[in-house]
C-alpha positions in Angstrom: 0.0 0.0 0.0 1.3 3.4 -0.9 1.3 6.6 1.1 -1.7 8.0 -0.6 -3.7 4.8 -0.1 -2.7 4.6 3.6 -3.7 8.2 4.2 -7.0 7.7 2.4 -7.7 4.6 4.6 -7.1 6.7 7.7 -9.4 9.4 6.4 -12.1 7.0 5.4 -12.0 5.3 8.8 -12.1 8.7 10.6 -15.2 9.7 8.7 -17.0 6.4 8.9 -16.2 5.3 12.5 -16.1 8.6 14.3 -13.7 6.9 16.7 -11.0 9.3 17.9 -9.0 6.6 19.7 -9.0 4.3 16.6 -8.1 7.2 14.3 -5.2 8.3 16.5 -4.0 4.7 16.7 -4.0 4.4 12.9 -2.2 7.7 12.5 0.5 6.8 14.9 0.9 3.3 13.5 1.3 4.9 10.0 4.1 7.2 11.3 5.8 4.5 13.3 5.8 2.2 10.2 7.1 5.0 8.1 10.0 5.5 10.6 10.8 1.8 10.6 10.7 1.8 6.8 13.2 4.6 6.4 15.4 3.2 9.1 15.5 -0.1 7.3 15.8 1.1 3.7 17.6 4.4 4.1 16.7 7.9 3.0 13.6 8.4 0.9 12.3 11.2 -1.2 11.0 14.4 0.4 7.4 13.7 -0.3 7.6 10.6 2.0 8.8 12.8 4.9 6.2 15.5 4.1 3.5 12.8 4.2 4.7 11.5 7.6 4.9 15.1 8.9 1.3 15.8 7.7 -0.1 12.7 9.5 1.8 13.5 12.7 0.5 17.1 12.6 -3.0 15.8 12.2 -2.4 13.5 15.2 -1.2 16.4 17.2 -4.3 18.4 16.3 -6.5 15.4 17.4 -4.8 15.2 20.7 -5.1 18.9 21.2 -8.8 18.7 20.5 -9.3 15.6 22.7 -6.7 15.9 25.6 -7.8 12.7 27.2 -6.2 10.9 24.3 -2.8 12.1 25.4 -2.8 9.8 28.5 -3.9 6.8 26.4 -1.1 7.2 24.0 
């Protein structure tokens, strides 16, 4: 699955489930897997890092909106 498909899956889940915990979990899993990928295979193009940063920023906004999520994660 590519970055675009993964981000679309997170977005689709977020809209369909209205589950903030699940959405944040998917976002953080996406960024963690991206970090593992770059550690294993080396430096990747800038768009990869921009995508990871965008998802992490969305996760930070979600935690800001729902502070109770901070303690869970």
